[in-house]
C-alpha positions in Angstrom: 32.4 -109.0 -62.4 30.2 -111.3 -60.7 31.3 -114.3 -58.6 30.4 -116.9 -60.8 32.4 -115.4 -63.4 35.1 -115.3 -61.1 35.0 -118.9 -60.2 34.8 -119.9 -63.6 38.1 -118.3 -64.7 40.1 -119.2 -61.5 39.2 -122.7 -62.0 41.0 -122.7 -65.2 44.6 -123.7 -65.1 45.6 -121.3 -68.1 43.8 -118.5 -66.6 45.4 -119.0 -63.3 48.8 -118.9 -64.9 48.0 -115.7 -66.5 46.6 -114.1 -63.4 49.7 -115.1 -61.2 52.4 -114.1 -64.0 50.8 -110.8 -64.5 50.5 -110.0 -60.7 54.1 -110.7 -60.5 55.1 -108.6 -63.6 52.8 -106.0 -62.3 54.2 -106.0 -58.7 57.7 -105.7 -60.1 57.4 -103.3 -63.3 53.9 -101.7 -62.6 51.1 -101.7 -64.5 51.5 -99.3 -67.5 55.1 -100.9 -68.6 53.9 -104.6 -68.8 52.4 -105.6 -71.9 49.7 -108.6 -72.9 52.7 -109.7 -75.0 55.1 -110.0 -72.4 52.3 -111.6 -69.8 51.5 -114.1 -72.5 55.3 -115.1 -73.2 56.1 -115.3 -69.5 53.0 -117.3 -68.7 53.7 -119.8 -71.6 50.2 -119.1 -73.3 48.8 -117.6 -76.6 47.3 -114.2 -77.0 44.2 -116.3 -78.4 44.3 -118.1 -74.7 44.7 -114.7 -72.9 41.8 -113.3 -75.0 39.7 -116.2 -74.1 39.5 -115.0 -70.3 40.2 -111.3 -70.5 39.1 -108.3 -73.0 42.3 -106.6 -72.7 45.1 -105.7 -70.1 43.1 -103.5 -68.2 40.3 -106.0 -67.4 42.9 -108.3 -66.2 44.4 -105.5 -63.9 41.1 -104.9 -62.4 40.5 -108.8 -62.1 43.7 -109.0 -59.9 42.9 -105.9 -58.0 39.5 -107.1 -57.2 40.9 -110.4 -56.3 43.5 -109.0 -53.9 40.7 -106.6 -52.1 38.6 -109.6 -51.6 41.6 -111.3 -49.9 42.3 -108.5 -47.9 38.7 -107.8 -46.6 38.5 -111.6 -45.6 41.8 -111.6 -43.7 40.9 -108.2 -42.1 37.5 -109.5 -40.9 39.4 -112.4 -39.4 41.5 -110.2 -37.6 38.9 -108.2 -36.3 36.9 -111.2 -35.3 39.3 -112.4 -32.5 38.9 -111.7 -29.0 41.8 -109.6 -28.2 42.6 -106.1 -27.4 42.3 -103.7 -30.3 46.0 -103.0 -30.0 46.7 -106.2 -30.9 44.5 -106.4 -33.8 46.1 -103.1 -35.0 49.5 -104.7 -35.0 48.2 -107.8 -37.0 46.4 -105.4 -39.6 50.0 -103.5 -39.9 51.6 -106.9 -40.6 48.9 -107.9 -43.0 49.3 -104.6 -45.1 53.1 -104.9 -45.3 52.9 -108.3 -46.4 50.3 -107.3 -49.0 52.8 -104.8 -50.5 56.0 -106.6 -49.9 56.9 -107.2 -53.6 55.6 -103.7 -54.6 58.0 -101.7 -56.7 57.9 -97.8 -56.5 56.4 -98.2 -60.2 53.6 -100.3 -59.0 52.9 -97.8 -56.1 52.6 -95.0 -58.5 50.6 -96.6 -60.9 48.2 -97.6 -58.3 48.1 -94.2 -56.3 48.6 -91.3 -58.6 45.4 -92.1 -61.0 47.2 -92.3 -64.1 44.8 -95.1 -65.5 41.4 -94.1 -64.9 39.7 -97.5 -64.7 42.3 -98.3 -61.7 41.7 -95.0 -60.0 37.7 -95.4 -60.3 38.3 -98.9 -58.5 40.9 -97.9 -56.3 38.4 -95.0 -55.0 35.7 -97.8 -54.6 38.0 -99.8 -52.5 39.2 -96.9 -50.2 35.4 -96.0 -49.6 34.6 -99.8 -48.7 37.7 -99.9 -46.6 36.8 -97.0 -44.6 33.4 -98.0 -43.7 34.8 -101.5 -42.5 37.6 -99.7 -40.3 35.5 -96.9 -39.1 32.8 -99.4 -37.7 35.4 -101.4 -35.9 36.8 -97.9 -34.6 33.3 -97.0 -33.1 33.5 -100.4 -31.4 37.0 -99.9 -30.0 36.0 -96.4 -29.0 33.1 -97.6 -26.9 35.5 -100.0 -25.0 38.0 -97.3 -24.3 40.6 -98.6 -26.6 40.6 -95.5 -28.6 40.7 -92.0 -27.2 37.4 -90.6 -26.6 38.3 -87.3 -27.4 39.0 -88.1 -31.1 36.0 -87.6 -33.7 36.0 -90.6 -35.7 34.3 -89.1 -38.6 37.7 -87.5 -39.1 39.1 -90.9 -39.6 38.1 -91.1 -43.3 39.4 -87.9 -44.1 42.5 -88.4 -42.5 43.0 -92.1 -44.4 41.9 -90.2 -47.6 45.0 -87.8 -47.0 47.3 -90.8 -46.0 46.5 -92.5 -49.7 47.2 -89.2 -51.2 50.7 -89.0 -49.5 51.4 -92.7 -50.5 51.2 -91.6 -54.3 53.3 -88.3 -53.9 56.6 -88.7 -55.6 58.2 -86.3 -53.1 56.9 -88.6 -50.2 57.8 -91.8 -52.0 61.6 -90.6 -52.7 62.0 -90.0 -48.8 61.8 -93.8 -48.2 63.8 -96.7 -49.3 60.7 -99.0 -50.5 57.0 -98.6 -50.8 56.9 -100.8 -47.8 58.8 -98.7 -45.5 56.5 -95.6 -46.5 53.5 -97.9 -46.0 54.7 -98.8 -42.5 55.4 -95.3 -41.4 51.9 -94.3 -42.6 50.1 -97.2 -40.6 51.9 -97.1 -37.4 51.4 -93.4 -37.6 47.8 -93.8 -37.9 46.8 -96.9 -35.6 49.3 -95.6 -32.6 48.5 -92.0 -33.0 44.9 -93.0 -31.8 45.3 -95.7 -29.2 44.9 -94.7 -25.4 47.5 -95.8 -22.8 45.6 -98.8 -22.1 45.7 -99.8 -25.9 49.7 -99.1 -26.1 52.4 -101.5 -25.4 53.7 -101.1 -21.8 
């Protein structure tokens, strides 16, 4: 969806009701379990109003995920633009990631990570690739400054991040943790603090 179409949709109060209501329902129940009828009833709008803005539930899901991705990228770039050590930036990124998934249910995490919805799986893959490039560029800069170990081949990072994403969608892995947030925290902390030099770590 182009930027103009996004602005036009979100400028409508009724559309915003649909988006915010669906987001809350998806986060709690997962993507597959929530119906268009449930979204409309909870948002207090008719199906006619829903279809004025979205072709179907998948169209709405993709809109919400794209919106979430744009917001995340904007916040990430803001963090990385700060004039602070990379370790401090890493902490803020971790806080941002945990905040972004704090309301996720196990069902939502599975629907996002297990590839059961083809359109969502395609979008998630595209998001991962864009995120990897952003992170890799910043890590190259941090490595030049001596804040990331110089003996690490940073080309390994995208591969490792991809494996982390696979782990986040693995049911056995998910069952080891009380919530998606605790699993996310474990993976992100391991990733960031497993690569920092002593200079970049807390004393």
